[in-house]
C-alpha positions, 0 to 999 in steps of 0.5 A: 594133517593137524589135530582138530575137534570134530562134532558130528550131529544128525538124524537117522531114520531107518526103514520101519524104525523110529528116527534117531538123533545122535551126536558125537564129539571126537578128536580128528585130523584135518588138511587142505590138499595142494589141489584145494580139497579138504580132508578130515578123518576120525575114529568112530565110537561104540556110540555110532555102532562102528567102534573099530572104523575110521571115517574119512571125508573128502570135500572136492573143490568140484563140490563132490563129497566122498565118505570112506570108512575102513575097519569093521565096516568098509564103504565108499559113498559119493554125494554129488549136489543135484545127483541121485542114484549113485550105486555103491557096494556097502560092506558089513560084517554080515555081507555086502549089498548094493545101495543107491544114494539119493543126495538131497543136500551136499553143502560144505564151507571149508577153509584152512582152519576147518569148516562145516559140512551138511549132508541129507540123503536117502538110501534105497536097495532094490527100489526099497527104502532103506533109510535117510540121514541128515548130518551136520559136521563141524571141524574146528581147531583144538 
């Protein structure tokens, strides 16, 4: 894996709260696997509220995007273009609960130097709206 700059920006709207814009510029690592997947990883910051967590994105050549978090918050989320109702267990320091992911947009354009990832999705728990997020991530050489 080689060192890269990762810019994460987006909008998050949680149930019964105002929309919140965020932006994070951080160092990370990036690689292309032998089977053509793109993988990048970075450490979250206190700005994101997940300070002791490492986030890893895997963009499969089949279009499936996987987000894995390890640390204070552990979870694995799969985003598949055109697919909704992917159920995951989301683990927090306060306990675990089931979430349904409804992917609205999952678009990635990566090469050997990095690339751009766009995600839009909503989360439900027990048929109740939890929130929605829109992410734009740019991975580039240092």
